[in-house]
C-alpha positions as a Markdown table, in Angstrom:
| # | Residue | x | y | z |
|---|---|---|---|---|
| 1 | Met | 25.5 | -22.3 | 19.8 |
| 2 | Met | 27.7 | -19.7 | 22.0 |
| 3 | Met | 28.6 | -17.8 | 18.9 |
| 4 | Met | 25.0 | -17.0 | 18.6 |
| 5 | Met | 24.4 | -15.6 | 21.6 |
| 6 | Asn | 27.3 | -13.6 | 22.1 |
| 7 | Glu | 26.4 | -11.9 | 18.8 |
| 8 | Lys | 23.3 | -11.2 | 20.0 |
| 9 | Met | 24.4 | -9.9 | 23.0 |
| 10 | Met | 26.8 | -7.4 | 21.2 |
| 11 | Thr | 23.9 | -6.7 | 18.7 |
| 12 | Asp | 21.8 | -6.0 | 21.4 |
| 13 | Arg | 24.2 | -4.1 | 23.6 |
| 14 | Arg | 24.9 | -1.7 | 20.5 |
| 15 | Arg | 21.9 | -1.1 | 19.8 |
| 16 | Glu | 21.0 | -0.3 | 23.9 |
| 17 | Arg | 24.1 | 2.2 | 23.7 |
| 18 | Gln | 22.5 | 4.2 | 20.2 |
| 19 | Ile | 19.2 | 4.6 | 22.1 |
| 20 | Met | 21.1 | 5.4 | 25.3 |
| 21 | Arg | 23.2 | 8.0 | 23.5 |
| 22 | Ser | 19.6 | 9.9 | 21.2 |
| 23 | Val | 17.8 | 10.1 | 24.2 |
| 24 | Glu | 21.1 | 11.7 | 25.9 |
| 25 | Arg | 20.9 | 14.1 | 23.2 |
| 26 | Gln | 17.8 | 14.3 | 23.5 |
| 27 | Arg | 17.5 | 15.4 | 26.7 |
| 28 | Ala | 20.7 | 17.5 | 26.6 |
| 29 | Ser | 18.5 | 19.4 | 23.7 |
| 30 | Gly | 15.6 | 20.2 | 26.0 |
| 31 | Ala | 16.9 | 20.0 | 29.7 |
| 32 | Thr | 18.4 | 23.1 | 31.1 |
| 33 | Arg | 20.2 | 21.1 | 34.0 |
| 34 | Pro | 23.3 | 19.7 | 33.2 |
| 35 | Thr | 23.9 | 15.9 | 33.0 |
| 36 | Ala | 25.5 | 14.5 | 36.0 |
| 37 | His | 28.4 | 12.3 | 34.2 |
């Protein structure tokens, strides 16, 4: 049970990171102001 939940959290985190990366790429390609990092 714990392993399943942990695996699900890991996959969710990975998907979230991918989405963030894609959004950042879109913003960088379409935004003029630099991204604060």
